[in-house]
Kinemage of the C-alpha trace (Angstrom):
@kinemage 1
@onewidth
@group {chain A} dominant
@subgroup {mainchain}
@vectorlist {calphas} color= white
{ca asp a 1} P -10.049 36.032 50.945
{ca pro a 2} L -12.891 33.719 49.532
{ca leu a 3} L -10.221 32.676 46.872
{ca ser a 4} L -7.590 31.627 48.971
{ca leu a 5} L -10.636 29.590 50.763
{ca val a 6} L -10.779 28.107 47.320
{ca leu a 7} L -7.224 27.703 46.441
{ca thr a 8} L -6.730 26.355 49.783
{ca arg a 9} L -9.235 23.744 49.765
{ca arg a 10} L -8.231 22.493 46.418
{ca ala a 11} L -4.432 22.304 47.661
{ca thr a 12} L -6.035 20.183 50.448
{ca ile a 13} L -7.833 17.935 48.474
{ca ala a 14} L -5.027 17.635 45.940
{ca ala a 15} L -2.615 16.511 49.063
{ca lys a 16} L -5.112 14.057 50.185
{ca phe a 17} L -6.215 12.789 46.804
{ca pro a 18} L -2.791 12.873 44.622
{ca ser a 19} L -3.379 12.428 40.832
{ca pro a 20} L -1.836 9.449 39.683
{ca arg a 21} L 1.273 10.553 37.437
{ca ile a 22} L 1.041 8.715 33.841
{ca pro a 23} L 4.667 8.763 32.128
{ca asn a 24} L 4.758 10.572 28.910
{ca glu a 25} L 5.947 7.585 27.898
{ca leu a 26} L 2.877 5.664 28.709
{ca leu a 27} L 0.228 7.608 27.540
{ca asp a 28} L 2.084 7.881 24.180
{ca asp a 29} L 1.301 4.244 23.705
{ca ile a 30} L -2.160 4.659 25.080
{ca leu a 31} L -3.412 7.277 22.961
{ca arg a 32} L -1.989 5.640 20.204
{ca tyr a 33} L -4.817 3.521 20.164
{ca leu a 34} L -7.546 6.213 20.051
{ca val a 35} L -9.661 6.434 16.844
{ca pro a 36} L -8.688 10.721 15.497
{ca arg a 37} L -12.501 11.181 17.176
{ca his a 38} L -11.049 10.127 20.312
{ca leu a 39} L -8.326 11.700 20.341
{ca ala a 40} L -10.067 15.588 19.681
{ca thr a 41} L -11.716 14.417 23.176
{ca val a 42} L -8.955 14.202 24.965
{ca cys a 43} L -7.109 16.320 23.386
{ca arg a 44} L -9.751 18.815 25.669
{ca cys a 45} L -8.843 16.757 29.214
{ca ser a 46} L -5.432 19.491 29.891
{ca trp a 47} L -2.319 21.154 28.362
{ca ser a 48} L -0.342 17.775 29.381
{ca val a 49} L -2.616 15.655 27.319
{ca his a 50} L -2.867 18.168 24.629
{ca ser a 51} L 0.529 18.875 24.014
{ca ile a 52} L 0.797 15.019 23.755
{ca ala a 53} L -2.699 14.059 22.332
{ca ile a 54} L -1.985 16.498 19.435
{ca pro a 55} L 0.957 15.441 17.222
{ca ile a 56} L -0.467 12.115 17.065
{ca leu a 57} L -4.169 13.272 16.092
{ca tyr a 58} L -1.921 15.125 12.741
{ca arg a 59} L 0.250 12.641 12.618
{ca cys a 60} L -1.458 10.933 9.978
{ca val a 61} L -5.112 12.418 8.601
{ca ser a 62} L -6.985 11.008 5.584
{ca phe a 63} L -10.513 11.823 4.528
{ca asn a 64} L -14.054 10.590 3.251
{ca ser a 65} L -15.872 13.583 2.702
{ca val a 66} L -15.483 17.300 1.384
{ca ser a 67} L -17.337 18.503 4.448
{ca his a 68} L -14.067 17.035 6.872
{ca leu a 69} L -11.423 18.347 4.158
{ca gln a 70} L -12.265 21.691 4.347
{ca gly a 71} L -12.992 21.870 7.897
{ca phe a 72} L -9.763 20.181 8.166
{ca leu a 73} L -8.272 22.811 5.030
{ca arg a 74} L -10.107 25.502 7.769
{ca thr a 75} L -8.415 23.886 11.035
{ca met a 76} L -4.930 23.964 9.156
{ca lys a 77} L -5.122 27.342 9.144
{ca lys a 78} L -6.312 28.780 12.317
{ca lys a 79} L -3.239 26.631 14.812
{ca asn a 80} L 0.524 26.376 13.604
{ca ala a 81} L 0.869 21.930 13.058
{ca pro a 82} L 1.344 21.496 9.308
{ca his a 83} L 4.716 20.106 10.899
{ca leu a 84} L 3.454 18.025 12.296
{ca val a 85} L 1.749 15.594 9.807
{ca arg a 86} L 3.351 13.266 8.641
{ca gln a 87} L 0.855 10.835 6.832
{ca val a 88} L -1.934 11.882 3.824
{ca ala a 89} L -4.619 10.100 2.068
{ca leu a 90} L -7.336 11.579 -0.214
{ca pro a 91} L -8.397 8.437 -2.505
{ca gly a 92} L -10.813 10.622 -3.618
{ca asn a 93} L -13.546 7.959 -4.771
{ca ala a 94} L -16.163 8.678 -1.999
{ca tyr a 95} L -15.729 12.961 -3.225
{ca asp a 96} L -14.267 13.134 -6.053
{ca ser a 97} L -16.578 14.894 -8.382
{ca thr a 98} L -17.773 17.409 -5.958
{ca ile a 99} L -13.689 19.023 -5.591
{ca ser a 100} L -13.810 22.447 -7.173
{ca pro a 101} L -10.877 24.731 -8.386
{ca arg a 102} L -11.080 26.604 -5.373
{ca leu a 103} L -10.737 23.460 -2.813
{ca ala a 104} L -8.488 22.196 -5.131
{ca ser a 105} L -6.161 25.361 -4.989
{ca asp a 106} L -7.102 24.688 -1.621
{ca ile a 107} L -6.213 21.294 -0.552
{ca thr a 108} L -2.627 22.373 -2.508
{ca glu a 109} L -1.359 24.760 -0.813
{ca cys a 110} L -2.111 23.064 2.432
{ca ile a 111} L -0.375 19.930 1.362
{ca leu a 112} L 2.671 22.436 0.504
{ca arg a 113} L 3.009 23.418 3.962
{ca phe a 114} L 3.896 19.417 5.563
{ca leu a 115} L 7.130 19.672 5.364
{ca asn a 116} L 7.729 16.986 7.150
{ca leu a 117} L 5.436 14.545 5.640
{ca glu a 118} L 6.300 10.439 4.835
{ca thr a 119} L 3.405 9.059 2.945
{ca leu a 120} L 1.625 10.852 0.361
{ca asp a 121} L -1.494 9.191 -0.890
{ca ile a 122} L -3.351 11.836 -3.792
{ca arg a 123} L -5.937 9.366 -6.080
{ca leu a 124} L -8.600 12.853 -7.127
{ca thr a 125} L -7.838 11.431 -10.408
{ca arg a 126} L -11.337 13.123 -12.898
{ca phe a 127} L -12.312 16.443 -11.312
{ca phe a 128} L -8.191 17.958 -9.755
{ca asp a 129} L -4.818 19.006 -11.265
{ca phe a 130} L -2.224 18.143 -9.407
{ca gly a 131} L 0.283 18.665 -11.369
{ca pro a 132} L 1.350 22.255 -9.620
{ca leu a 133} L 1.228 20.415 -6.215
{ca leu a 134} L 4.172 18.062 -8.039
{ca ala a 135} L 5.675 20.885 -9.700
{ca asn a 136} L 5.890 22.577 -6.414
{ca gly a 137} L 6.162 19.777 -3.775
{ca his a 138} L 9.443 19.023 -1.631
{ca phe a 139} L 9.360 17.081 0.930
{ca gly a 140} L 12.694 16.304 3.025
{ca arg a 141} L 11.481 13.264 4.358
{ca leu a 142} L 9.430 11.514 1.541
{ca asn a 143} L 8.524 7.769 1.007
{ca thr a 144} L 6.073 6.687 0.188
{ca phe a 145} L 4.297 8.410 -3.077
{ca his a 146} L 1.086 6.774 -4.126
{ca thr a 147} L -0.716 8.840 -7.012
{ca ser a 148} L -2.783 8.095 -9.916
{ca leu a 149} L -2.257 9.118 -13.319
{ca tyr a 150} L -3.122 10.603 -17.070
{ca ala a 151} L -0.873 11.643 -19.357
{ca gln a 152} L -0.513 15.059 -19.402
{ca asn a 153} L 0.725 14.849 -15.466
{ca leu a 154} L 3.578 12.626 -17.247
{ca asp a 155} L 6.422 14.657 -17.226
{ca pro a 156} L 5.518 16.947 -13.398
{ca leu a 157} L 4.647 13.168 -11.911
{ca leu a 158} L 8.465 12.025 -12.900
{ca asp a 159} L 10.000 15.720 -11.807
{ca phe a 160} L 8.675 14.955 -8.700
{ca val a 161} L 9.699 11.574 -8.060
{ca leu a 162} L 13.558 12.468 -9.673
{ca arg a 163} L 13.300 15.919 -7.133
{ca his a 164} L 12.242 12.659 -4.156
{ca lys a 165} L 15.039 9.964 -4.576
{ca ser a 166} L 17.162 10.285 -2.499
{ca thr a 167} L 13.893 9.375 0.236
{ca leu a 168} L 11.750 7.687 -2.141
{ca val a 169} L 10.988 3.673 -1.316
{ca his a 170} L 7.457 2.940 -2.242
{ca leu a 171} L 6.142 4.274 -5.927
{ca leu a 172} L 2.528 3.021 -6.528
{ca val a 173} L 1.044 4.718 -10.056
{ca val a 174} L -2.814 4.315 -11.007
{ca ser a 175} L -2.807 4.308 -14.658
{ca pro a 176} L -7.005 4.715 -15.196
{ca ala a 177} L -6.269 5.594 -18.902
{ca leu a 178} L -3.180 6.665 -20.444
{ca ile a 179} L -4.992 8.678 -23.579
{ca lys a 180} L -1.386 8.704 -25.899
{ca pro a 181} L 1.332 6.559 -26.207
{ca leu a 182} L 4.580 7.908 -24.235
{ca asp a 183} L 7.701 9.166 -25.551
{ca leu a 184} L 9.972 7.966 -23.012
{ca ser a 185} L 13.580 7.263 -24.657
{ca ala a 186} L 14.652 10.321 -23.274
{ca arg a 187} L 13.960 9.613 -19.692
{ca thr a 188} L 16.106 8.220 -16.909
{ca ile a 189} L 14.938 7.251 -13.546
{ca his a 190} L 17.216 5.562 -10.804
{ca leu a 191} L 15.739 5.096 -7.375
{ca pro a 192} L 18.434 4.006 -4.963
{ca leu a 193} L 16.588 3.481 -2.002
{ca leu a 194} L 13.135 2.577 -4.084
{ca gln a 195} L 12.145 -1.324 -2.307
{ca ser a 196} L 8.910 -1.679 -3.701
{ca leu a 197} L 7.226 -0.598 -7.277
{ca asp a 198} L 3.525 -0.859 -8.701
{ca val a 199} L 3.758 1.410 -12.185
{ca pro a 200} L 1.721 0.876 -15.226
{ca thr a 201} L 3.751 -1.355 -18.235
{ca ser a 202} L 4.148 1.149 -20.130
{ca leu a 203} L 6.193 3.094 -17.496
{ca leu a 204} L 8.930 0.170 -16.363
{ca pro a 205} L 11.101 1.206 -19.708
{ca leu a 206} L 11.534 4.729 -17.362
{ca phe a 207} L 13.083 3.088 -14.101
{ca asp a 208} L 16.628 2.579 -13.842
{ca leu a 209} L 16.423 -0.533 -11.375
{ca gly a 210} L 20.115 -1.512 -11.424
{ca leu a 211} L 21.920 -4.009 -9.120
{ca thr a 212} L 22.066 -0.591 -6.899
{ca cys a 213} L 18.631 -0.751 -6.137
{ca pro a 214} L 17.486 -2.581 -3.158
{ca leu a 215} L 13.606 -3.591 -4.983
{ca thr a 216} L 12.903 -6.442 -3.142
{ca cys a 217} L 8.511 -6.591 -4.064
{ca leu a 218} L 7.157 -6.015 -7.929
{ca arg a 219} L 3.141 -5.927 -9.076
{ca ile a 220} L 2.878 -5.825 -12.591
{ca asp a 221} L 0.319 -5.991 -14.737
{ca ile a 222} L 0.656 -8.286 -18.030
{ca arg a 223} L -2.717 -7.445 -20.427
{ca asp a 224} L -0.858 -6.771 -23.224
{ca ala a 225} L 2.658 -9.100 -23.221
{ca ala a 226} L 4.506 -11.435 -21.911
{ca leu a 227} L 5.658 -12.380 -18.446
{ca asp a 228} L 8.840 -13.069 -19.787
{ca ser a 229} L 9.395 -10.014 -21.723
{ca gln a 230} L 8.388 -7.546 -19.342
{ca leu a 231} L 10.345 -8.954 -16.277
{ca met a 232} L 13.642 -8.956 -18.827
{ca arg a 233} L 14.258 -5.838 -19.634
{ca pro a 234} L 17.924 -3.788 -20.585
{ca trp a 235} L 17.913 -3.048 -16.439
{ca pro a 236} L 18.812 -6.182 -14.516
{ca leu a 237} L 17.185 -7.584 -12.292
{ca gly a 238} L 18.594 -8.906 -9.257
{ca pro a 239} L 16.064 -12.425 -8.937
{ca gln a 240} L 17.969 -13.001 -5.836
{ca arg a 241} L 16.453 -9.634 -4.170
{ca ile a 242} L 13.450 -9.460 -5.361
{ca lys a 243} L 10.858 -11.431 -2.634
{ca ser a 244} L 7.446 -10.282 -3.484
{ca leu a 245} L 5.472 -10.105 -7.023
{ca ala a 246} L 2.283 -10.326 -8.299
{ca val a 247} L 1.083 -9.995 -11.079
{ca ser a 248} L -2.271 -9.484 -12.354
{ca gly a 249} L -3.806 -9.507 -16.114
{ca ala a 250} L -6.552 -10.897 -18.434
{ca ser a 251} L -3.909 -12.322 -20.829
{ca tyr a 252} L -3.569 -15.248 -18.749
{ca gly a 253} L -6.052 -17.735 -18.509
{ca ala a 254} L -6.847 -21.469 -16.674
{ca asp a 255} L -5.486 -22.578 -19.017
{ca asn a 256} L -1.405 -21.533 -18.497
{ca val a 257} L -1.217 -20.799 -15.011
{ca gly a 258} L 1.174 -23.681 -14.880
{ca asn a 259} L 2.979 -21.960 -17.425
{ca val a 260} L 3.220 -18.687 -16.131
{ca leu a 261} L 4.484 -20.297 -12.287
{ca ala a 262} L 6.910 -21.778 -15.290
{ca gln a 263} L 8.282 -18.611 -16.500
{ca ile a 264} L 8.340 -17.401 -12.872
{ca val a 265} L 10.049 -19.906 -10.913
{ca thr a 266} L 12.764 -19.142 -14.124
{ca leu a 267} L 13.109 -16.139 -13.513
{ca leu a 268} L 12.565 -15.097 -9.613
{ca pro a 269} L 13.217 -19.339 -7.944
{ca cys a 270} L 13.620 -16.911 -4.859
{ca val a 271} L 10.122 -15.391 -4.233
{ca gln a 272} L 8.614 -16.000 -0.660
{ca thr a 273} L 4.698 -14.083 -1.690
{ca leu a 274} L 3.553 -14.656 -4.699
{ca ser a 275} L 0.167 -13.077 -6.049
{ca leu a 276} L -1.815 -14.787 -9.397
{ca asn a 277} L -5.439 -12.300 -10.321
{ca ser a 278} L -6.609 -12.224 -13.381
{ca gly a 279} L -7.411 -8.377 -13.339
{ca ser a 280} L -10.554 -8.949 -13.736
{ca phe a 281} L -14.139 -9.118 -11.552
{ca arg a 282} L -14.269 -12.658 -13.002
{ca pro a 283} L -11.773 -15.031 -10.909
{ca leu a 284} L -9.375 -17.964 -13.276
{ca arg a 285} L -11.530 -21.076 -13.082
{ca ile a 286} L -8.726 -24.039 -13.035
{ca ser a 287} L -9.604 -27.380 -12.901
{ca ala a 288} L -9.747 -29.608 -9.633
{ca asn a 289} L -7.659 -32.197 -11.765
{ca asp a 290} L -5.170 -31.480 -14.847
{ca asp a 291} L -4.151 -27.933 -13.913
{ca val a 292} L -3.969 -28.556 -10.258
{ca gln a 293} L -0.846 -30.836 -11.016
{ca ala a 294} L 0.308 -28.919 -13.834
{ca ile a 295} L 0.991 -26.375 -11.204
{ca ser a 296} L 2.014 -28.959 -8.486
{ca ala a 297} L 4.702 -29.181 -11.070
{ca gln a 298} L 5.816 -25.910 -10.884
{ca leu a 299} L 5.630 -25.064 -7.557
{ca leu a 300} L 7.610 -27.728 -6.691
{ca lys a 301} L 10.603 -25.291 -8.640
{ca phe a 302} L 9.809 -22.977 -6.010
{ca ser a 303} L 12.412 -23.247 -2.832
{ca lys a 304} L 11.362 -20.430 -0.866
{ca leu a 305} L 7.938 -19.805 -1.598
{ca glu a 306} L 5.937 -18.995 2.054
{ca ala a 307} L 2.859 -17.316 0.998
{ca leu a 308} L 0.378 -18.120 -3.062
{ca lys a 309} L -2.113 -16.591 -3.725
{ca leu a 310} L -4.238 -17.296 -6.098
{ca gly a 311} L -7.490 -15.231 -7.211
{ca ala a 312} L -9.618 -18.437 -8.627
{ca lys a 313} L -11.947 -20.631 -8.527
{ca val a 314} L -11.608 -25.067 -8.325
{ca val a 315} L -14.361 -26.591 -10.653
{ca glu a 316} L -14.302 -30.270 -11.066
{ca asn a 317} L -17.057 -31.681 -13.928
{ca ser a 318} L -17.979 -27.272 -13.647
{ca arg a 319} L -18.832 -27.755 -9.756
{ca pro a 320} L -17.227 -25.227 -7.873
{ca ile a 321} L -14.270 -27.646 -5.162
{ca asn a 322} L -16.183 -27.416 -1.054
{ca lys a 323} L -13.689 -26.773 1.274
{ca arg a 324} L -12.723 -30.481 2.285
{ca glu a 325} L -11.600 -30.894 -0.981
{ca gln a 326} L -9.943 -27.626 -1.462
{ca ala a 327} L -8.119 -28.555 1.686
{ca gln a 328} L -6.977 -31.449 -0.106
{ca ile a 329} L -5.183 -30.115 -3.036
{ca ile a 330} L -3.770 -26.898 -0.461
{ca cys a 331} L -2.225 -30.013 1.299
{ca gly a 332} L -1.256 -31.550 -1.654
{ca trp a 333} L 1.094 -28.029 -2.778
{ca his a 334} L 2.536 -27.961 0.482
{ca asp a 335} L 4.194 -31.747 -0.062
{ca val a 336} L 6.057 -30.485 -2.776
{ca cys a 337} L 6.995 -26.842 -1.260
{ca lys a 338} L 7.666 -27.347 2.032
{ca thr a 339} L 7.685 -24.029 2.746
{ca leu a 340} L 4.428 -23.292 2.215
{ca arg a 341} L 2.455 -21.293 5.085
{ca ser a 342} L -0.273 -19.178 3.290
{ca val a 343} L -2.842 -20.760 0.661
{ca glu a 344} L -4.964 -17.421 -0.592
{ca leu a 345} L -7.502 -19.578 -3.331
{ca asp a 346} L -10.897 -18.966 -4.272
{ca glu a 347} L -11.186 -16.059 -1.219
{ca gln a 348} L -10.783 -18.403 1.189
{ca arg a 349} L -7.301 -18.062 3.446
{ca trp a 350} L -5.277 -20.949 4.831
{ca val a 351} L -2.259 -20.795 6.713
{ca tyr a 352} L -0.161 -23.603 7.909
{ca asp a 353} L 0.150 -24.584 11.778
{ca val a 354} L 3.689 -25.631 12.424
{ca asp a 355} L 2.546 -27.194 15.899
{ca glu a 356} L -0.325 -28.554 14.718
{ca gln a 357} L 1.579 -29.453 11.396
{ca gly a 358} L -1.855 -29.264 9.921
{ca trp a 359} L -3.658 -26.361 7.862
{ca asn a 360} L -6.977 -23.785 9.401
{ca arg a 361} L -9.314 -22.477 7.717
{ca thr a 362} L -9.090 -18.703 8.529
{ca leu a 363} L -12.213 -15.871 8.039
């Protein structure tokens, strides 16, 4: 029988040259380093590899084109794999204007099937109404939610957040424009697990961030108000708990960076990571003499500051300083704030080497 001869020959070869058996755990670790295109190829190797690679392939999905998005939607309709998806990202900046109402409906229907979703990043703003998704979505494991906001989507957004208050840890809301003033007097949101919050300051009064909230990372925008008025709200912000603070806004300039630091160190003395940015495409300009000295005087008061990021250019007599002068400034800041380990200034990042007791510039 020719068939039996072929099978016998294959069995003989397999006995002489057995293929190495890689443990599934090790294979799983290896496959996690592959990009989705290579993972899709690996899935065709064998059924055993396919069973390990498919969950990794569909765990995190992100789309950079409409064709990619449409192909994924077709795949989800053919395969019974929605339970494998854990993270979905729809940034929207590349294909926002090309999403039709039919495609938007397909996106909503597809995402609603991802019952095990943990991270949802959906920022399709102009041509995609994700109100139905917010109104009907209920994901038992959702801990990270990033979205964009228009005034007409506020109520579905708040209902969605409240629906996931028992699992939500990170919340980011981008507000390109608020069409009308918002009446927030009747709404209060308490998120008992929230650790990271980045929302427009107009929405901050919504959140009950009392002592029962483990918030450690806060990002605020002070374009239209003073910094202390944004931090000192009716909710008690536990100063010992905030470890990371990012402040942006065009309302403060180079002449009062020291004043902003003075307010921060008064309100949040134990902050470990601090970022100050002008909130515009033009960075701040601070002088190499007076402003640097004012910053040094405030850094002296921080007890645990490890990372400082200033979106600023340092100038001396209208001339940008060179890298050597920049290094001298950072060494001076470290002399008054011994806990400082990382400084980003004028898009240059400096890291302190504990062994060599010196600062090194990184790319």
